[in-house]
C-alpha positions, 0 to 999 in steps of 0.5 A, a space after each residue: 431570865 438570862 443575864 446580859 453582858 454589860 458593856 464598859 463603854 456603854 453601861 459602865 463598870 459594876 456598882 459593887 465589888 465582886 467576881 465577874 465574868 468578863 470579855 477581855 480584848 487584848 493585842 495578839 502577839 507573835 514572837 513577842 511582838 504585837 501583830 496589829 490584830 486583837 483577840 478576845 476571850 472570856 475569863 473571870 476578874 475581880 472588881 475591887 474597891 481599892 479604898 476598902 481593899 488597898 492591898 489589891 492596888 498592885 494587882 490592878 489591870 493596866 489603865 485602872 485607877 489607884 483608888 475607888 473601884 478597879 478591875 484586878 488581875 491575879 498576877 498583874 496586867 502585862 498583855 495590855 488587855 482590857 475589860 470590854 464587857 462584864 456580867 455576874 458569875 451566874 451565866 457565861 457566853 461571849 459578848 458581841 465583839 467589835 469588828 476585826 476582833 477574833 474570839 479565842 475561847 470557842 467557835 460558838 457557845 449556847 447557854 
């Protein structure tokens, strides 16, 4: 059985810490300025329990809490990206995207 994307707005975040495939949505920038368009890509992110791993507090993505569970970014979050969907690491394919969001990873991908 294939793993399915879990959508943060509908399904919430994972219930345990770990590394996950994520579909990120972030504002497109040209010449350092936001264009008004949004882009999406598949990447990996660590979902941390900051109460058990307090040293990761400085690596949380924008808008994430300072305690409890939070999505992290290796070098911090500077582009305004957010996690749209997540799935366990065993499977990868891009999530269904909101209208007007362009997929930056690949034209199509079959798993």
